[in-house]
N, C-alpha and C positions, 0 to 999 in steps of 0.2 A: 519789803518792797513791794511797790503796787504794782500788778502787770499792765495795767489800763495805760500807765504814760508810754507805753510802748505799742499803743494801739490795740485793735482786738485782732484775736485770732480768727481765720476764716475757715470754717467747715460746710461743706456742702450739705444741703437739707438732706435729711434722712441719714447721716453719718453719724458717728460719736467721736466725742472727746473724750481722750484719755488722760487721766491725772497722775502724776508720779509726783508725790509732795514729801519732804524732809525737813523737818523744823531745826530750826539754831536758836539758842540763844541769846541773849545780849552779845554775847562775847563771840559768836559766830561759831559756837561747839554745839554737835549734832544734839539733840534732846529728843526722846519718843516720848510724847504725851498717851497716856493710857487708853485715849478714843481722839478721834478727829471728826470733825462735822465738815462738810461742804455741801453747799446750798446752791442750787442754779436758778434764777428767777427770768423769766422770758413771758413774752405775749405767746398763748398758743393759737393753733390753726381755727380756734372759734373766737380768736381775738379778744379771749379773757386771760388775763395776768396769773401763772401758775408760779409756784416755787416746787423743786422737785430735791428731796434730799437724796443727796449720792451714797451708796454703799462705800465705805471703804475699807480695805483690807491691808494690814502690818506684814509687810514681808522684810525682814530686817530692820534697817531703820527708814524703810520708806512705806508712805502709805500708797494704796494703787485703789483709782477707781474709773468706771466709766459712764459717761451720760449721754445719753440717746436724743438726738434731735427730731426724733421722730412726729411729736408732738408741736415743734414750735414753729409757730411762722418766721417768714423772713424777716431778719431783722436781730437786733442785738438779744444776747441774754448775758447777764451778770451773775459771776459766781463769788462766792466768798467763802472763807476756811477759816476756822476756829478749830484751837487744841485745847483737849480737857482740860478743866480750872481757869479758863478764860474765857470774859466776855468783850474780850479786845478782837477786833479781825486780825487773822495774822497775814493775809493776802487778800487781794481782790482783783479780779479781771474781768474781762468782756471777752465773748465769743459771737462772732456774726456769723448768723445762719445765711447763707446765701442759697443761689437761684443753681441748680443742676447742670 
């Protein structure tokens, strides 16, 4: 399911977005890939496009990671999530970095 259909999630500039990810197979059963990749793409405060790979740590069946908006300009940041062994995006969404 694409998170974008619900609109972006707002965070105040300088704060962080915490991600807790669980993968499900096509039958809706929990599956744990050997690795997961979360990338956040945004315009930085120098007005240049930037992509950050967010470190994800596995705890039980959940992958956890945090992205800091410190270097992001106000506006939208798009995130994409992949599980190991897949070139297909598992989920995508948007964060809106807003003025404090």
